[in-house]
PDB file of N, CA, C and O in Angstrom:
ATOM      1  N   MET A   1      -0.147 -20.659  24.313  1.00  0.00           N
ATOM      2  CA  MET A   1      -0.466 -19.009  23.801  1.00  0.00           C
ATOM      3  C   MET A   1      -0.345 -18.106  24.783  1.00  0.00           C
ATOM      4  O   MET A   1      -0.905 -18.401  25.838  1.00  0.00           O
ATOM      5  N   ALA A   2       0.035 -17.436  24.748  1.00  0.00           N
ATOM      6  CA  ALA A   2      -0.221 -15.923  25.845  1.00  0.00           C
ATOM      7  C   ALA A   2      -1.458 -15.367  26.507  1.00  0.00           C
ATOM      8  O   ALA A   2      -2.045 -14.412  26.000  1.00  0.00           O
ATOM      9  N   VAL A   3      -2.017 -16.133  28.014  1.00  0.00           N
ATOM     10  CA  VAL A   3      -3.463 -14.906  27.924  1.00  0.00           C
ATOM     11  C   VAL A   3      -2.868 -14.202  28.433  1.00  0.00           C
ATOM     12  O   VAL A   3      -1.707 -14.542  28.661  1.00  0.00           O
ATOM     13  N   PRO A   4      -3.357 -12.751  28.921  1.00  0.00           N
ATOM     14  CA  PRO A   4      -3.587 -11.902  29.858  1.00  0.00           C
ATOM     15  C   PRO A   4      -3.311 -12.386  31.507  1.00  0.00           C
ATOM     16  O   PRO A   4      -3.520 -13.553  31.838  1.00  0.00           O
ATOM     17  N   LYS A   5      -2.992 -11.713  32.150  1.00  0.00           N
ATOM     18  CA  LYS A   5      -3.422 -12.101  33.962  1.00  0.00           C
ATOM     19  C   LYS A   5      -4.848 -10.811  33.472  1.00  0.00           C
ATOM     20  O   LYS A   5      -5.950 -11.330  33.295  1.00  0.00           O
ATOM     21  N   ARG A   6      -4.796  -9.905  33.363  1.00  0.00           N
ATOM     22  CA  ARG A   6      -5.719  -8.431  33.643  1.00  0.00           C
ATOM     23  C   ARG A   6      -6.538  -7.883  32.734  1.00  0.00           C
ATOM     24  O   ARG A   6      -6.377  -8.636  31.773  1.00  0.00           O
ATOM     25  N   ARG A   7      -7.069  -7.321  32.510  1.00  0.00           N
ATOM     26  CA  ARG A   7      -7.700  -6.540  31.554  1.00  0.00           C
ATOM     27  C   ARG A   7      -7.057  -5.377  31.481  1.00  0.00           C
ATOM     28  O   ARG A   7      -6.739  -4.691  32.452  1.00  0.00           O
ATOM     29  N   MET A   8      -6.663  -4.899  29.298  1.00  0.00           N
ATOM     30  CA  MET A   8      -6.468  -4.122  29.215  1.00  0.00           C
ATOM     31  C   MET A   8      -6.619  -3.027  30.529  1.00  0.00           C
ATOM     32  O   MET A   8      -7.342  -3.332  31.477  1.00  0.00           O
ATOM     33  N   SER A   9      -5.828  -1.646  30.501  1.00  0.00           N
ATOM     34  CA  SER A   9      -6.599   0.069  30.367  1.00  0.00           C
ATOM     35  C   SER A   9      -7.372   0.234  29.390  1.00  0.00           C
ATOM     36  O   SER A   9      -6.904  -0.527  28.543  1.00  0.00           O
ATOM     37  N   ARG A  10      -8.269   0.742  28.943  1.00  0.00           N
ATOM     38  CA  ARG A  10      -8.881   1.601  27.889  1.00  0.00           C
ATOM     39  C   ARG A  10      -7.686   2.291  27.201  1.00  0.00           C
ATOM     40  O   ARG A  10      -7.351   2.164  26.023  1.00  0.00           O
ATOM     41  N   SER A  11      -7.003   3.177  28.324  1.00  0.00           N
ATOM     42  CA  SER A  11      -5.984   4.010  27.466  1.00  0.00           C
ATOM     43  C   SER A  11      -4.361   3.290  26.651  1.00  0.00           C
ATOM     44  O   SER A  11      -3.618   3.385  25.674  1.00  0.00           O
ATOM     45  N   ASN A  12      -4.561   2.678  27.747  1.00  0.00           N
ATOM     46  CA  ASN A  12      -3.147   1.243  26.432  1.00  0.00           C
ATOM     47  C   ASN A  12      -4.331   0.730  25.195  1.00  0.00           C
ATOM     48  O   ASN A  12      -4.122   0.547  23.996  1.00  0.00           O
ATOM     49  N   THR A  13      -4.865   0.669  25.516  1.00  0.00           N
ATOM     50  CA  THR A  13      -5.285  -0.388  24.340  1.00  0.00           C
ATOM     51  C   THR A  13      -5.502   1.196  23.018  1.00  0.00           C
ATOM     52  O   THR A  13      -5.030   1.456  21.911  1.00  0.00           O
ATOM     53  N   ARG A  14      -6.288   1.754  23.795  1.00  0.00           N
ATOM     54  CA  ARG A  14      -5.793   2.881  22.988  1.00  0.00           C
ATOM     55  C   ARG A  14      -4.447   3.599  22.240  1.00  0.00           C
ATOM     56  O   ARG A  14      -4.042   4.063  21.174  1.00  0.00           O
ATOM     57  N   SER A  15      -4.271   3.464  22.915  1.00  0.00           N
ATOM     58  CA  SER A  15      -2.551   4.775  22.705  1.00  0.00           C
ATOM     59  C   SER A  15      -2.015   2.820  21.680  1.00  0.00           C
ATOM     60  O   SER A  15      -1.433   2.754  20.597  1.00  0.00           O
ATOM     61  N   ARG A  16      -2.273   2.154  22.151  1.00  0.00           N
ATOM     62  CA  ARG A  16      -2.013   0.501  21.230  1.00  0.00           C
ATOM     63  C   ARG A  16      -2.367   0.572  19.835  1.00  0.00           C
ATOM     64  O   ARG A  16      -1.648   0.380  18.854  1.00  0.00           O
ATOM     65  N   ARG A  17      -4.436   1.091  19.945  1.00  0.00           N
ATOM     66  CA  ARG A  17      -4.043   1.131  18.503  1.00  0.00           C
ATOM     67  C   ARG A  17      -4.356   2.595  17.712  1.00  0.00           C
ATOM     68  O   ARG A  17      -5.009   2.943  16.727  1.00  0.00           O
ATOM     69  N   SER A  18      -3.665   3.119  18.535  1.00  0.00           N
ATOM     70  CA  SER A  18      -3.015   4.913  17.940  1.00  0.00           C
ATOM     71  C   SER A  18      -2.263   4.709  16.086  1.00  0.00           C
ATOM     72  O   SER A  18      -2.426   5.360  15.054  1.00  0.00           O
ATOM     73  N   GLN A  19      -1.458   3.507  16.423  1.00  0.00           N
ATOM     74  CA  GLN A  19      -0.775   2.970  15.689  1.00  0.00           C
ATOM     75  C   GLN A  19      -1.265   2.492  13.815  1.00  0.00           C
ATOM     76  O   GLN A  19      -0.741   2.450  12.702  1.00  0.00           O
ATOM     77  N   TRP A  20      -2.984   2.135  14.677  1.00  0.00           N
ATOM     78  CA  TRP A  20      -3.783   1.808  13.122  1.00  0.00           C
ATOM     79  C   TRP A  20      -3.506   2.583  12.269  1.00  0.00           C
ATOM     80  O   TRP A  20      -3.041   3.410  13.053  1.00  0.00           O
ATOM     81  N   LYS A  21      -3.360   3.136  11.136  1.00  0.00           N
ATOM     82  CA  LYS A  21      -3.730   4.240  10.477  1.00  0.00           C
ATOM     83  C   LYS A  21      -3.277   3.555   9.082  1.00  0.00           C
ATOM     84  O   LYS A  21      -2.434   2.683   8.872  1.00  0.00           O
ATOM     85  N   ALA A  22      -4.305   4.397   8.030  1.00  0.00           N
ATOM     86  CA  ALA A  22      -4.771   3.643   7.113  1.00  0.00           C
ATOM     87  C   ALA A  22      -3.600   5.093   6.152  1.00  0.00           C
ATOM     88  O   ALA A  22      -3.654   6.313   6.309  1.00  0.00           O
ATOM     89  N   GLN A  23      -2.326   3.963   4.867  1.00  0.00           N
ATOM     90  CA  GLN A  23      -1.963   4.514   4.275  1.00  0.00           C
ATOM     91  C   GLN A  23      -1.984   5.124   3.347  1.00  0.00           C
ATOM     92  O   GLN A  23      -2.873   4.530   2.737  1.00  0.00           O
ATOM     93  N   PRO A  24      -1.474   6.414   2.304  1.00  0.00           N
ATOM     94  CA  PRO A  24      -1.907   6.678   1.333  1.00  0.00           C
ATOM     95  C   PRO A  24      -1.870   5.782  -0.539  1.00  0.00           C
ATOM     96  O   PRO A  24      -0.933   5.105  -0.962  1.00  0.00           O
ATOM     97  N   VAL A  25      -2.566   5.951  -0.942  1.00  0.00           N
ATOM     98  CA  VAL A  25      -1.968   4.334  -2.008  1.00  0.00           C
ATOM     99  C   VAL A  25      -0.573   5.344  -3.232  1.00  0.00           C
ATOM    100  O   VAL A  25      -0.653   6.254  -4.057  1.00  0.00           O
ATOM    101  N   THR A  26       0.526   4.497  -2.676  1.00  0.00           N
ATOM    102  CA  THR A  26       1.471   4.987  -3.382  1.00  0.00           C
ATOM    103  C   THR A  26       1.244   4.988  -5.216  1.00  0.00           C
ATOM    104  O   THR A  26       0.638   4.188  -5.928  1.00  0.00           O
ATOM    105  N   LEU A  27       1.916   6.087  -5.520  1.00  0.00           N
ATOM    106  CA  LEU A  27       1.820   5.648  -7.392  1.00  0.00           C
ATOM    107  C   LEU A  27       3.139   6.459  -7.767  1.00  0.00           C
ATOM    108  O   LEU A  27       4.060   6.943  -7.109  1.00  0.00           O
ATOM    109  N   SER A  28       2.824   6.389  -9.100  1.00  0.00           N
ATOM    110  CA  SER A  28       4.664   7.174  -9.954  1.00  0.00           C
ATOM    111  C   SER A  28       3.630   6.943 -11.276  1.00  0.00           C
ATOM    112  O   SER A  28       2.508   6.478 -11.475  1.00  0.00           O
ATOM    113  N   THR A  29       4.760   7.583 -12.076  1.00  0.00           N
ATOM    114  CA  THR A  29       3.993   8.137 -13.486  1.00  0.00           C
ATOM    115  C   THR A  29       4.995   6.891 -14.544  1.00  0.00           C
ATOM    116  O   THR A  29       4.836   6.838 -15.763  1.00  0.00           O
ATOM    117  N   CYS A  30       5.070   6.822 -14.487  1.00  0.00           N
ATOM    118  CA  CYS A  30       5.099   5.447 -16.814  1.00  0.00           C
ATOM    119  C   CYS A  30       5.875   6.557 -17.594  1.00  0.00           C
ATOM    120  O   CYS A  30       5.483   7.706 -17.797  1.00  0.00           O
ATOM    121  N   PRO A  31       7.235   5.903 -18.052  1.00  0.00           N
ATOM    122  CA  PRO A  31       7.571   7.175 -18.600  1.00  0.00           C
ATOM    123  C   PRO A  31       6.496   7.781 -20.372  1.00  0.00           C
ATOM    124  O   PRO A  31       7.029   8.453 -21.255  1.00  0.00           O
ATOM    125  N   ARG A  32       5.190   7.351 -20.415  1.00  0.00           N
ATOM    126  CA  ARG A  32       4.797   8.335 -21.675  1.00  0.00           C
ATOM    127  C   ARG A  32       3.627   9.086 -20.349  1.00  0.00           C
ATOM    128  O   ARG A  32       2.790   9.838 -20.849  1.00  0.00           O
ATOM    129  N   GLY A  33       3.546   8.944 -18.938  1.00  0.00           N
ATOM    130  CA  GLY A  33       3.314  10.372 -18.256  1.00  0.00           C
ATOM    131  C   GLY A  33       1.985   9.223 -17.806  1.00  0.00           C
ATOM    132  O   GLY A  33       1.046   9.864 -17.334  1.00  0.00           O
ATOM    133  N   HIS A  34       1.805   8.230 -17.834  1.00  0.00           N
ATOM    134  CA  HIS A  34       0.342   8.378 -17.197  1.00  0.00           C
ATOM    135  C   HIS A  34       0.599   7.315 -15.631  1.00  0.00           C
ATOM    136  O   HIS A  34       1.484   6.463 -15.545  1.00  0.00           O
ATOM    137  N   THR A  35      -0.232   7.588 -14.714  1.00  0.00           N
ATOM    138  CA  THR A  35      -0.440   7.689 -13.163  1.00  0.00           C
ATOM    139  C   THR A  35      -0.728   6.270 -13.300  1.00  0.00           C
ATOM    140  O   THR A  35      -1.572   5.922 -14.126  1.00  0.00           O
ATOM    141  N   ILE A  36       0.284   4.836 -12.104  1.00  0.00           N
ATOM    142  CA  ILE A  36       0.612   3.718 -12.091  1.00  0.00           C
ATOM    143  C   ILE A  36       1.006   3.532 -11.144  1.00  0.00           C
ATOM    144  O   ILE A  36       1.983   4.186 -10.778  1.00  0.00           O
ATOM    145  N   ARG A  37       0.424   2.539 -10.290  1.00  0.00           N
ATOM    146  CA  ARG A  37       1.080   2.188  -8.762  1.00  0.00           C
ATOM    147  C   ARG A  37       2.365   1.237  -9.174  1.00  0.00           C
ATOM    148  O   ARG A  37       2.263   0.400 -10.071  1.00  0.00           O
ATOM    149  N   PRO A  38       3.830   1.489  -8.283  1.00  0.00           N
ATOM    150  CA  PRO A  38       4.542   0.814  -8.535  1.00  0.00           C
ATOM    151  C   PRO A  38       5.152  -0.671  -8.443  1.00  0.00           C
ATOM    152  O   PRO A  38       4.866  -1.653  -7.757  1.00  0.00           O
ATOM    153  N   HIS A  39       6.410  -0.330  -9.732  1.00  0.00           N
ATOM    154  CA  HIS A  39       6.461  -1.904  -9.447  1.00  0.00           C
ATOM    155  C   HIS A  39       5.029  -2.884 -10.976  1.00  0.00           C
ATOM    156  O   HIS A  39       4.787  -4.070 -11.198  1.00  0.00           O
ATOM    157  N   THR A  40       4.786  -2.294 -11.261  1.00  0.00           N
ATOM    158  CA  THR A  40       3.085  -3.149 -11.904  1.00  0.00           C
ATOM    159  C   THR A  40       3.378  -2.372 -13.498  1.00  0.00           C
ATOM    160  O   THR A  40       4.062  -1.365 -13.682  1.00  0.00           O
ATOM    161  N   VAL A  41       2.670  -3.144 -14.495  1.00  0.00           N
ATOM    162  CA  VAL A  41       2.306  -2.425 -15.927  1.00  0.00           C
ATOM    163  C   VAL A  41       1.415  -1.750 -16.361  1.00  0.00           C
ATOM    164  O   VAL A  41       0.280  -2.219 -16.449  1.00  0.00           O
ATOM    165  N   CYS A  42       1.594  -0.961 -16.598  1.00  0.00           N
ATOM    166  CA  CYS A  42       1.319   0.253 -17.384  1.00  0.00           C
ATOM    167  C   CYS A  42      -0.575  -0.538 -18.074  1.00  0.00           C
ATOM    168  O   CYS A  42      -0.658  -1.181 -19.121  1.00  0.00           O
ATOM    169  N   PRO A  43      -1.576  -0.283 -17.316  1.00  0.00           N
ATOM    170  CA  PRO A  43      -2.945  -0.160 -17.756  1.00  0.00           C
ATOM    171  C   PRO A  43      -3.519   0.008 -19.442  1.00  0.00           C
ATOM    172  O   PRO A  43      -4.212  -0.449 -20.351  1.00  0.00           O
ATOM    173  N   THR A  44      -2.571   1.085 -18.965  1.00  0.00           N
ATOM    174  CA  THR A  44      -2.746   2.049 -20.627  1.00  0.00           C
ATOM    175  C   THR A  44      -2.006   1.916 -21.699  1.00  0.00           C
ATOM    176  O   THR A  44      -2.445   2.171 -22.820  1.00  0.00           O
ATOM    177  N   CYS A  45      -0.805   1.503 -21.476  1.00  0.00           N
ATOM    178  CA  CYS A  45       0.152   1.796 -22.516  1.00  0.00           C
ATOM    179  C   CYS A  45       0.400   0.728 -22.111  1.00  0.00           C
ATOM    180  O   CYS A  45       1.373   0.320 -22.746  1.00  0.00           O
ATOM    181  N   GLY A  46       0.059  -0.035 -21.354  1.00  0.00           N
ATOM    182  CA  GLY A  46       0.983  -2.039 -21.561  1.00  0.00           C
ATOM    183  C   GLY A  46       2.256  -1.690 -21.339  1.00  0.00           C
ATOM    184  O   GLY A  46       2.878  -2.344 -22.176  1.00  0.00           O
ATOM    185  N   ARG A  47       3.295  -0.833 -20.503  1.00  0.00           N
ATOM    186  CA  ARG A  47       5.195  -1.287 -21.118  1.00  0.00           C
ATOM    187  C   ARG A  47       4.876  -1.556 -19.504  1.00  0.00           C
ATOM    188  O   ARG A  47       3.846  -1.513 -18.829  1.00  0.00           O
ATOM    189  N   TYR A  48       6.578  -1.918 -19.161  1.00  0.00           N
ATOM    190  CA  TYR A  48       6.186  -1.755 -17.424  1.00  0.00           C
ATOM    191  C   TYR A  48       8.703  -1.535 -18.198  1.00  0.00           C
ATOM    192  O   TYR A  48       9.348  -2.258 -18.957  1.00  0.00           O
ATOM    193  N   ALA A  49       9.087  -0.335 -17.475  1.00  0.00           N
ATOM    194  CA  ALA A  49      10.375  -0.449 -17.798  1.00  0.00           C
ATOM    195  C   ALA A  49      10.840  -0.630 -18.552  1.00  0.00           C
ATOM    196  O   ALA A  49      11.710  -1.472 -18.777  1.00  0.00           O
ATOM    197  N   ASP A  50      10.256   0.331 -19.342  1.00  0.00           N
ATOM    198  CA  ASP A  50      10.309   0.735 -20.804  1.00  0.00           C
ATOM    199  C   ASP A  50      10.405  -0.213 -21.839  1.00  0.00           C
ATOM    200  O   ASP A  50      11.010  -0.022 -22.893  1.00  0.00           O
ATOM    201  N   ARG A  51       9.651  -1.495 -21.449  1.00  0.00           N
ATOM    202  CA  ARG A  51       9.482  -2.247 -22.429  1.00  0.00           C
ATOM    203  C   ARG A  51       8.143  -2.551 -23.272  1.00  0.00           C
ATOM    204  O   ARG A  51       7.177  -2.101 -22.656  1.00  0.00           O
ATOM    205  N   GLN A  52       7.632  -3.403 -24.944  1.00  0.00           N
ATOM    206  CA  GLN A  52       6.458  -3.592 -24.165  1.00  0.00           C
ATOM    207  C   GLN A  52       5.367  -4.884 -23.400  1.00  0.00           C
ATOM    208  O   GLN A  52       5.584  -5.935 -24.002  1.00  0.00           O
ATOM    209  N   ILE A  53       4.822  -4.989 -22.831  1.00  0.00           N
ATOM    210  CA  ILE A  53       4.725  -6.506 -21.592  1.00  0.00           C
ATOM    211  C   ILE A  53       4.039  -7.302 -22.679  1.00  0.00           C
ATOM    212  O   ILE A  53       4.405  -8.144 -23.499  1.00  0.00           O
ATOM    213  N   ILE A  54       2.169  -6.321 -22.164  1.00  0.00           N
ATOM    214  CA  ILE A  54       0.830  -6.638 -22.917  1.00  0.00           C
ATOM    215  C   ILE A  54       1.082  -5.407 -24.427  1.00  0.00           C
ATOM    216  O   ILE A  54       1.530  -4.290 -24.689  1.00  0.00           O
ATOM    217  N   ASP A  55       0.433  -6.580 -25.048  1.00  0.00           N
ATOM    218  CA  ASP A  55      -0.712  -5.567 -26.059  1.00  0.00           C
ATOM    219  C   ASP A  55      -2.021  -5.133 -25.900  1.00  0.00           C
ATOM    220  O   ASP A  55      -3.013  -5.806 -26.179  1.00  0.00           O
ATOM    221  N   VAL A  56      -2.021  -3.460 -25.231  1.00  0.00           N
ATOM    222  CA  VAL A  56      -3.077  -3.163 -24.930  1.00  0.00           C
ATOM    223  C   VAL A  56      -4.311  -2.722 -26.821  1.00  0.00           C
ATOM    224  O   VAL A  56      -5.489  -2.380 -26.723  1.00  0.00           O
TER     225      VAL A  56
END
């Protein structure tokens, strides 16, 4: 494993960490209008891709 020979400066460390950003949660709507996360079964109506998957 590589080990740095010199200490990384504060500006280099902070510029590298500036890319660590929290992403907002991606949301979509099911065909019946409920807000859900994409590629998941709707917890309200139990449908996925216009098919009934679970009984709610």
